[in-house]
VEXDREN-2710 file (C-alpha; in Angstrom, 1 decimal):
% VEXDREN-2710
k/r/px/py/pz
1/MET/-56.9/9.8/55.4
2/GLY/-56.1/11.9/52.3
3/GLU/-59.8/11.7/51.2
4/SER/-60.9/12.8/54.7
5/ASN/-58.6/15.8/54.6
6/MET/-59.9/16.7/51.1
7/LEU/-63.4/16.6/52.4
8/LYS/-62.5/18.8/55.3
9/LEU/-60.8/21.3/53.0
10/MET/-63.9/21.4/50.7
11/LYS/-66.1/22.1/53.8
12/VAL/-63.8/24.9/54.8
13/VAL/-63.9/26.4/51.3
14/LEU/-67.6/26.0/51.0
15/SER/-68.3/27.5/54.5
16/GLY/-65.9/30.4/53.6
17/GLY/-67.8/31.0/50.4
18/VAL/-71.1/31.1/52.4
19/LEU/-69.5/33.4/54.9
20/LEU/-68.3/35.8/52.2
21/SER/-71.8/35.8/50.7
22/LEU/-73.3/36.6/54.0
23/VAL/-70.8/39.5/54.4
24/SER/-71.7/40.8/51.0
25/VAL/-75.4/40.7/51.9
26/ALA/-74.7/42.5/55.2
27/GLU/-72.7/45.2/53.4
28/ALA/-75.3/45.7/50.6
29/ARG/-77.6/48.6/51.2
30/ASP/-80.2/50.6/49.4
31/LEU/-79.2/53.5/47.2
32/THR/-79.3/56.7/49.3
33/ILE/-79.9/60.2/47.8
34/VAL/-79.1/63.3/50.0
35/GLY/-80.7/66.7/49.5
36/PHE/-81.4/69.9/51.3
37/GLY/-84.8/68.8/52.6
38/GLY/-88.1/70.6/52.4
39/ALA/-89.9/71.5/49.2
40/VAL/-87.0/70.7/47.0
41/GLN/-86.7/67.2/48.5
42/ASP/-90.4/66.7/47.9
43/ALA/-89.9/67.7/44.2
44/PHE/-86.9/65.2/43.9
45/ARG/-89.2/62.5/45.3
46/GLU/-92.0/63.1/42.9
47/ALA/-89.9/63.7/39.8
48/TYR/-87.0/61.3/40.3
49/ILE/-87.2/58.9/43.2
50/LYS/-90.7/57.4/42.9
51/PRO/-90.6/57.0/39.1
52/TYR/-87.1/55.4/39.3
53/GLU/-88.2/53.1/42.2
54/LYS/-91.1/51.9/40.0
55/LEU/-88.9/51.6/36.9
56/LYS/-86.2/49.5/38.6
57/GLY/-88.3/47.8/41.3
58/ILE/-86.0/49.0/44.0
59/LYS/-86.1/51.1/47.2
60/ILE/-84.3/54.4/47.4
61/LEU/-83.5/55.9/50.8
62/GLU/-83.3/59.7/51.5
63/ASP/-81.2/61.8/53.9
64/THR/-80.8/65.5/54.3
65/THR/-78.0/68.0/54.8
66/ASN/-77.5/71.7/55.4
67/GLY/-74.4/71.7/53.3
68/GLY/-70.7/71.6/54.2
69/LEU/-68.2/68.8/53.6
70/ALA/-67.5/67.6/57.2
71/LYS/-69.8/64.5/57.0
72/GLN/-68.6/63.4/53.6
73/LYS/-65.0/63.8/54.8
74/ALA/-65.7/61.7/57.9
75/MET/-67.3/59.0/55.8
76/VAL/-64.5/58.7/53.3
77/GLU/-61.7/58.8/56.0
78/SER/-63.4/56.1/58.1
79/GLY/-64.3/54.0/55.1
80/ASN/-68.0/54.0/56.2
81/VAL/-69.7/55.5/53.2
82/THR/-73.5/55.5/53.7
83/TRP/-74.4/58.2/51.2
84/ASP/-74.4/57.7/47.4
85/ILE/-75.8/60.8/45.5
86/MET/-75.7/64.3/46.9
87/GLN/-77.2/67.6/46.0
88/MET/-74.3/70.1/46.4
89/GLU/-73.7/73.8/46.1
90/ALA/-71.4/75.1/43.3
91/ASP/-68.3/75.8/45.4
92/GLU/-68.7/72.7/47.5
93/VAL/-68.8/70.3/44.6
94/THR/-65.5/71.8/43.3
95/MET/-63.9/71.5/46.8
96/ALA/-65.2/68.0/47.3
97/CYS/-63.8/67.0/44.0
98/GLU/-60.4/68.5/44.8
99/GLN/-60.3/66.8/48.2
100/GLY/-61.3/63.4/46.8
101/LEU/-64.6/63.2/48.6
102/ILE/-66.7/62.6/45.5
103/GLU/-66.1/60.4/42.4
104/ASP/-64.2/62.1/39.6
105/ILE/-66.8/61.5/36.8
106/ASP/-66.8/63.4/33.5
107/TRP/-70.6/63.7/33.2
108/SER/-70.2/65.3/29.7
109/LYS/-69.3/61.8/28.5
110/GLN/-72.0/59.9/30.3
111/LYS/-75.4/58.8/28.9
112/ASN/-77.9/61.5/28.0
113/ALA/-75.2/64.2/28.2
114/ASP/-76.0/65.4/24.7
115/GLU/-79.3/66.9/26.0
116/ILE/-77.6/68.8/28.9
117/ASP/-76.8/72.6/28.7
118/PRO/-72.9/72.5/28.4
119/SER/-72.6/75.1/31.2
120/GLN/-74.1/72.6/33.6
121/PHE/-71.1/70.3/33.6
122/LYS/-68.6/70.8/36.5
123/GLU/-65.6/68.9/37.9
124/CYS/-67.1/65.7/39.3
125/GLY/-70.7/67.1/39.0
126/VAL/-73.6/67.7/36.7
127/GLY/-76.3/70.4/37.1
128/ALA/-79.3/69.4/39.4
129/LEU/-81.1/72.8/39.5
130/ALA/-80.8/76.5/39.2
131/TRP/-82.1/78.6/42.1
132/ALA/-82.3/82.1/43.4
133/LYS/-81.9/83.7/46.8
134/ILE/-84.5/86.4/47.0
135/ILE/-86.4/88.7/49.4
136/THR/-89.8/87.4/50.5
137/TYR/-92.5/88.8/52.8
138/ASP/-96.1/88.2/53.8
139/ALA/-98.2/90.5/51.5
140/ASP/-101.2/89.9/53.8
141/LYS/-99.3/91.7/56.6
142/ILE/-97.3/94.3/54.5
143/ALA/-99.3/96.2/52.0
144/GLU/-96.3/97.9/50.4
145/GLY/-93.3/95.7/50.8
146/PRO/-89.6/96.2/50.1
147/LYS/-88.3/96.5/46.6
148/ASN/-84.7/95.7/47.1
149/TRP/-82.0/94.9/49.7
150/ALA/-81.6/98.6/50.7
151/ASP/-85.3/98.5/51.7
152/PHE/-84.6/95.2/53.6
153/TRP/-82.3/97.3/55.9
154/ASN/-85.0/100.0/56.5
155/VAL/-86.3/99.0/60.0
156/GLU/-88.0/102.3/60.5
157/LYS/-90.4/101.9/57.6
158/TRP/-90.8/98.2/58.2
159/PRO/-90.1/97.4/61.9
160/GLY/-89.5/93.8/63.0
161/LYS/-87.1/90.9/62.6
162/ARG/-85.3/90.0/59.3
163/GLY/-84.3/86.5/58.4
164/LEU/-80.8/85.9/56.9
165/ARG/-78.8/82.8/56.4
166/LYS/-76.2/82.2/59.0
167/THR/-73.3/82.0/56.7
168/ALA/-70.8/84.5/55.2
169/LYS/-71.6/83.1/51.8
170/LEU/-74.7/84.6/50.2
171/THR/-74.9/87.1/53.1
172/MET/-71.8/89.3/52.4
173/GLU/-73.2/89.9/48.8
174/ILE/-76.5/91.0/50.2
175/ALA/-74.9/93.5/52.6
176/LEU/-72.9/95.1/49.8
177/MET/-76.1/95.4/47.6
178/ALA/-77.9/97.0/50.6
179/ASP/-75.0/99.4/50.8
180/GLY/-75.4/100.5/47.2
181/VAL/-72.7/98.5/45.4
182/PRO/-73.9/97.7/41.8
183/THR/-74.6/94.0/41.3
184/SER/-71.9/93.9/38.5
185/ASP/-69.2/95.0/41.0
186/ILE/-70.1/92.9/44.0
187/TYR/-67.4/90.3/43.8
188/GLU/-64.7/92.8/42.7
189/VAL/-65.5/94.8/45.8
190/LEU/-65.8/91.8/48.1
191/ALA/-62.4/90.6/47.1
192/THR/-60.8/93.6/48.8
193/LYS/-60.2/94.1/52.5
194/GLU/-62.0/97.4/52.3
195/GLY/-65.0/95.7/50.6
196/GLN/-65.2/93.0/53.3
197/ASP/-65.0/95.6/56.1
198/ARG/-67.7/97.5/54.3
199/ALA/-70.0/94.4/54.2
200/PHE/-69.5/93.7/57.9
201/LYS/-70.1/97.4/58.8
202/LYS/-73.4/97.2/56.9
203/LEU/-74.3/94.0/58.7
204/ASP/-73.6/95.7/62.0
205/GLU/-76.5/98.1/61.3
206/LEU/-79.0/95.2/60.9
207/LYS/-77.5/92.7/63.3
208/PRO/-79.9/93.6/66.3
209/HIS/-82.9/92.9/64.0
210/VAL/-81.7/89.6/62.4
211/GLN/-82.9/86.1/63.1
212/TRP/-80.4/83.7/61.6
213/TRP/-81.6/80.7/59.7
214/GLU/-79.7/77.6/58.9
215/SER/-82.1/75.4/56.9
216/GLY/-84.0/76.5/53.8
217/ALA/-87.4/75.6/55.4
218/GLN/-87.0/78.1/58.2
219/PRO/-87.7/81.4/56.4
220/GLN/-91.2/80.3/55.4
221/GLU/-91.9/78.9/58.8
222/TRP/-90.9/82.2/60.5
223/LEU/-92.9/84.3/58.1
224/SER/-96.0/82.2/58.8
225/SER/-95.5/82.5/62.5
226/GLY/-94.7/86.2/62.4
227/ASP/-91.3/85.7/63.9
228/VAL/-89.8/87.8/61.0
229/VAL/-91.5/90.4/58.8
230/MET/-89.2/89.7/55.8
231/THR/-86.5/87.3/55.0
232/ALA/-84.0/86.1/52.5
233/GLY/-85.1/82.8/51.1
234/TYR/-85.0/80.4/48.1
235/ASN/-87.5/81.1/45.4
236/GLY/-88.7/77.5/45.0
237/ARG/-89.5/77.1/48.7
238/VAL/-91.4/80.4/48.6
239/ASP/-93.4/79.1/45.6
240/ALA/-94.2/75.9/47.6
241/ALA/-95.6/78.1/50.4
242/GLN/-97.6/80.0/47.9
243/ASN/-99.1/76.8/46.6
244/GLU/-100.2/76.0/50.2
245/GLY/-102.1/79.3/50.3
246/LYS/-99.6/81.7/51.7
247/ASN/-99.5/85.2/50.2
248/PHE/-95.7/85.4/50.2
249/ALA/-94.3/87.9/47.7
250/ILE/-91.0/87.4/45.8
251/VAL/-88.7/90.4/45.1
252/TRP/-86.5/89.4/42.2
253/ASP/-84.4/92.6/42.2
254/GLY/-80.9/91.7/43.4
255/GLN/-81.5/88.0/43.3
256/ILE/-78.4/85.8/43.8
257/ASN/-78.7/83.2/41.0
258/SER/-76.8/79.9/41.2
259/LEU/-76.6/76.3/40.2
260/GLU/-76.5/73.2/42.4
261/TYR/-75.1/69.9/41.3
262/TRP/-75.3/66.1/41.7
263/GLY/-72.2/64.5/43.0
264/ILE/-71.5/60.8/43.9
265/MET/-69.7/59.9/47.1
266/LYS/-66.2/58.6/46.8
267/ASP/-65.9/54.8/47.4
268/THR/-69.6/54.2/47.5
269/PRO/-70.3/50.5/47.0
270/ASN/-73.3/51.5/44.8
271/ILE/-71.2/53.4/42.2
272/LYS/-72.8/51.7/39.2
273/GLU/-76.3/52.1/40.5
274/ALA/-75.6/55.8/41.5
275/ILE/-74.4/56.6/38.0
276/GLU/-77.4/55.0/36.4
277/PHE/-79.8/57.0/38.7
278/VAL/-78.1/60.3/37.9
279/GLU/-78.2/59.5/34.2
280/PHE/-82.0/59.0/34.6
281/MET/-82.3/62.4/36.4
282/MET/-80.5/64.0/33.4
283/THR/-83.3/63.0/31.0
284/LYS/-86.1/65.3/29.8
285/ASP/-89.3/63.9/31.2
286/PRO/-88.4/63.7/34.9
287/GLN/-86.8/67.1/34.7
288/VAL/-90.1/68.6/33.3
289/VAL/-91.9/67.0/36.3
290/PHE/-89.3/68.6/38.6
291/ALA/-89.5/72.1/37.1
292/ASN/-93.3/72.0/37.3
293/ALA/-93.2/70.8/40.9
294/ILE/-90.9/73.5/42.0
295/PRO/-89.8/76.6/40.0
296/TYR/-86.1/75.8/39.7
297/GLY/-84.3/75.7/36.4
298/VAL/-83.1/72.4/35.1
299/SER/-80.1/71.2/33.1
300/ASN/-81.8/69.4/30.2
301/VAL/-82.4/71.8/27.3
302/LYS/-85.3/69.8/25.9
303/ALA/-87.0/69.9/29.4
304/MET/-86.7/73.7/29.5
305/ASP/-88.1/74.0/26.0
306/ALA/-91.1/71.8/27.1
307/LEU/-92.1/74.2/29.9
308/SER/-95.0/76.6/29.5
309/PRO/-94.3/80.4/29.2
310/GLU/-96.2/80.8/32.5
311/ARG/-93.9/78.3/34.2
312/LEU/-90.8/79.8/32.7
313/ALA/-91.8/83.2/34.1
314/LYS/-91.5/81.8/37.6
315/LEU/-88.0/80.5/37.1
316/PRO/-84.9/82.4/38.3
317/SER/-83.5/82.1/34.7
318/SER/-86.4/84.1/33.2
319/PRO/-85.0/87.2/31.4
320/GLU/-87.3/89.5/33.4
321/ASN/-86.2/87.9/36.7
322/LEU/-82.5/88.1/35.8
323/LYS/-82.6/92.0/35.6
324/ASN/-80.1/93.3/38.2
325/ALA/-79.2/89.7/39.3
326/ILE/-75.9/88.4/40.6
327/ARG/-74.6/85.1/39.4
328/PHE/-73.1/83.3/42.4
329/ASP/-69.3/83.2/42.0
330/ALA/-68.2/79.8/43.2
331/GLU/-64.5/80.4/42.5
332/PHE/-64.6/83.5/44.7
333/TRP/-65.9/81.5/47.6
334/ILE/-63.3/78.7/47.0
335/ASP/-60.6/81.3/47.3
336/HIS/-62.0/83.4/50.1
337/GLY/-64.6/81.2/51.8
338/GLU/-62.5/79.9/54.7
339/GLU/-61.2/83.3/55.9
340/LEU/-64.6/84.9/55.5
341/ALA/-66.4/82.0/57.2
342/GLU/-64.1/82.3/60.2
343/ARG/-64.5/86.1/60.4
344/PHE/-68.3/85.8/60.1
345/ALA/-68.6/83.1/62.7
346/SER/-66.6/85.3/65.2
347/TRP/-68.7/88.3/64.3
348/VAL/-72.1/86.6/64.6
349/SER/-71.2/85.2/68.0
350/GLN/-70.3/88.6/69.5
END
């Protein structure tokens, strides 16, 4: 009788162990990296994802986002985290860290950190790339194109639609530059009620001629189709279009220069694997491949040193391209982003 009960207990324990193993297998999933899609995602794939899959003998999944924290927040609150590593804008990585949506990792103390430019470390994140928002137009259709944001507003000289990103962020700055505010004063002016009113008044002038884009791939698509005659866009995506044979010009004057970061989702079951992958992406060789695939700056100092002068000249961080540039102020948008986003959403819908 006692022996029979013992055997029954052993069977229960064994079956429970099998059940737990099956649950673990069911919960296990491939590492998932999330980017902003398009040409930059293609560059991530060639420089980081494929080499790491080959190195580790694993499969890495991809997903895309247009930014914002709503999806991350829903995942963390529901306990259903399906993303692991995310490309994030400078202000959003700080807010996500403060809200507990990404892992609080001091990347300056992680493996390969000694090769990273110290300015590329941020709360919970490490630099993924440096980009610029610029003016672009089809030089096959416009012989003499715009030289700056004031020209961008000149619909008499260059009739037709303009492409602008459908957000207050990175659009308010452009409006003030178009209105003659020096690049060095943009955020000081924009921090005032008068400056914000001035930006919206300038946007009022162009609003009937604007086609609003939400993904970084749309500006190039719209230029190709003729839907817009000029547009704000990201320099790397324009370069990708150039490589495909498009004669899209880049106007560097008044570029908005910024960094984006890698962050790791809070409570991911793949935390160890995610950290190891980011550490790999922090190394020199894959970053050289990335910067040669798409002209965005990278965080590894040795990688930047390894690039040719011709390639460096295409990067937003080139001294020539930085003349009259704005460095995106993430802290400003953390402090003012919510109120300006609400006002912009109301304004754009009217």
